[in-house]
N, C-alpha and C positions, 0 to 999 in steps of 0.2 A: 602473653603466654599461650602456647598452642596446646589444645586438648584433643585427645583421641575420644571417639565415641564409645570405645570399649573400656569398661571398668568394673571394679568390684569393691565393695566396702561392707564392713560388718562391725557392729558395736553391741555391747551387752552391759547391763547394769543391774545390780541387785540392791533393792532397798524396800523398806516397809513391807517385808514379807512377800515380795514379788520379784520376778526376773523379767526385765523388758529387753527384747532383742529386736534390732532393726538390721536388715540385710538388703543390699542393693546390688544389682548387676545390670549391665546394659550392653546393647549391640547397636549396629549402625541403623540409622533411620533418617529420612529426609527432614523430618520435623521432630519435635519433642512429643513423645508418646509415653506417658507415665501410668503404669498400672500398679495400684497399691492393694495388697492382699493382707487382710487382718481379720481376726475373729468377728463374727457378725455383731456380737455384743459391743464391740469397740469400733464400729464402723465410723463413728465421728472422728476417729484419729486420722482418717484418710486425708482430710483437708489440711491437717497439721503437717503431714509429711509432704504434701504437694507445695505448701507454703515454704517449707525449708528448702526444697529443691529449687524453687524459683529464686529464693533469696541467695542461693549459692551461685546463681548466674548460669545455670545449665540451660542450654537452648536447643540442643539437638540430641537425638538418640532414643532408642526404645528402652525404657528403664522399667525393670520389674522390682518392686519393693515388697519385702515380706516383713510383717510386724507380728510379734508374738508377745503375749503377756501371760506368764505362768506364775502361779502362787505356790509358795512352800506349803507343806502339808497342813491343811486347816487354815491357811493364811487368808483365804477368801471366804471362810465360813464362820458362822456363829451358832453356838448351841444355846437354845432358849429353853427355860424351864417354865412349864405351865403351872404356876402356883395355885391358881384356882382349881384346876383339875386335881392336883395332888390333895388339896384340902377336901375336895368332894370324895376322893377315894378313901382317905383316912376316916372321914365321917361314916362312910358306908361300911368300913371294916369294924368300927366301933359298934355301929348298929347291928351288924351281923353277929358280932361277939356277944352283945348284950341280950338280944332277942332269942338267940338259939343256944346260949351258954357255951359258945365255942372259945377255945383258947386262941387269942390273936397272936400268932407266930409269923405273920406275913409282913410285918412292918419292919423293913430294913432298907437301906439305901439301894442295894442291888435289886431287890424285888420290886420296889416302887418304881425305880428307873425303867424297869422292863414293861411296865404297864403301858397300854396304848396311849399315844399322844402326850405322855408326860414330858418327854424330851423331843425337841424338834431341831433339825439342822437347817439353817437358813443362810442363803448367800448374803454376805455383807454388802451393804449398799456402797457402790464405788463412788469415790469423790472424783468427778470428771476433771475438775481443774487440776487436781493433784496428779492424776494419771496423765493428763495432757502435757503438763510440765515435764514429767519424767520422760515421756516418749519423745518430746521435743528435744530434750538434752541428749538422749541416746541417738536420735536421728542426726543431730548436728555432728556427732562424732563419726557416725557411719558415713555420712556424706563427705566429711573432710577426708577420710581415708579413700573414699570412692574418687573424689576429685584429684587427690594426690596421685593415685594410680593412673588416672586419665592424663594428668600432666606429664608424668614420666613417659608414658607411651607416646604422647603427642610430641615430646622433645625428640624421641627416637625417630618418629615419622618425619618430622621436619628436617632432621639431619640427612635422612635418606633421600627425601625428595630434592633437597638443595644440591646434594651430590650428583644426582642424576640430571638436574637442570644445568649444572655446571658442564657436564659432558655435552649436552645439547648446545650450549653456548659455544663451547670450544669447537664443536663440529661445524657450527654455522660459520665461525671465523675461518676454519680450514677450507670450507667450500668457497667462501668469498676470496680467499687467497689463491685458490686453485683455478678460478675462472679464467684469468689471463692465459694460463698454461693450456687450458682446454681449447681456447680460441686459437692459440699459436699452433697447437698440435693439429687442429682441424685445417688450418691454412697449409701446413706442411703436407698433410694427406691429400688435400685438394690439388696442390702444386704437383705432387708426384703422380697423381692420377691423370692430370692434364698432360704432363710430359709423356706418359705412356701412350696417350691418345694421339698427340700431335707429333711426337717424335722429335726430329731436329728443328722443326719450325719454331719461330719465336712465340713465346708465351705472352698472352695479354695480361700483364701484371695488374692493370686497373680492374679487369674483370675479377681477378682473384681477390683483390682488396675489397671489391664490392660484395662478393659472395661471403667473404670472411666477416665483413661488417654486418651483413644480414644475419649470419649465424650467431655472431656475438650478441646481437639485439634479441634474437630468439631465445638464447640460453641465459641471458642476463638475469641474475637473481639478487641484484643489489637491494631493490625495494623489499623483497621478502626477508633477506637476512637482516636488514635494518629493523624491520618490524619484529622479527623473531628476537633480536637482541633486546628490543624494547620490552617485549613480553616477559623475557627472562628477568630483566631488571625489575619489572613490576611484581613478578612472583616473589623475588627476594624481599621487596618492600612490604608486601602483604604479610609474609612470615615475620618480618621484623616488627610490624605493628601488632601482631597477635590478635587474640580475641576469637570470635566465631568467624572463621575465614573459609570454611568448607565450600560454600556456594560460590564465593568469588574465585576460588581455585578451580572449581569445576568449569566455570565459564572461560577462564584464562587458558586452561588446558585445551579447550576446543579451538581457541584462536591459535595456539601454538601448533596444534595438529594441522590446521588449515595451511599455515605457512610452510610447514615441512612437506606437506603433500604437493603444494605448488612448486617448491624447489625441486622435488623429486620428479615432477612431470616435465620440468624444463631441462633437467640434467641430461646431458648426452655424453656421459662419461662413466666408465665402470667404477672408478675409485669413488666418485661422488655417490653413485647408486648404492654402493656397499655402505657408505657412511649414512646415507638416508635410512637404510634398513635398520642400522644400529640406533639411530636417533628415534625412530618410531617404536623400536623395542623398548627403549628407556622411557619414552613418553607413556607407553601403555602401562609400564610399572608405576609411573607417577600417578596415572589415572586410578589405578587400583588402590594406591596408598591414600590418596586424598579422599576416597570414599569413606575412610575411617576417621577423618578429621572433622571436628565439630564446626 
């Protein structure tokens, strides 16, 4: 399967009074560059995310991962009652009432709760294993969506590249078939030019044949077109094999470009030159497309 390096995935799950969200997005990069952003309190989750990305077989791309853990109202907090302090307050109220003959009308839940340090709000201690398991499950879902999008885009890229490669292959065949006509046309032009020069005198056919043979050797592109056809076949095989093929394609495109340039430098024909320009245009589009293939 072919994967694009551009993708997006997001998953969210609510459980145990908290909402865990994992979001991924990626762009092109020569190597795998993964950046995980999560609350500082949960920095230990970064390794879990990296492990899941590695397990998914992702090898290239600049990936930004965002992890958030949000609790429902009060879900991450615990209210504690300082019983000892409450007892001390009540004893002090009784003492105040007894010694000074005051009516004790301050003892009720609301008034006692308002006293300093009677109630305290503390953050509930997080179970790391439990949270790690929850984040790992959400990360798997987000990565699955992320990889599915990369696969869909990769399939589209593969189809486009292979279509353009087919045009290059057909053009190479056209040039190969065109070469005998180019030599024949050159021979005709040479014969006509010599006739203009020598007039009614007899033409040295052997000299014309020699010149035509030299020209044919100079413009011969058999080796280049054969190698070009081989490169295109190899390109198809690489796509058929799938996997992380971006670097292989990058090298192969360089080789294809070299053969096209050589053919273009040898061509002494306007029709071939036009086809070479079209081939180079399509190859440049291929080069741009494979930059996005993992």
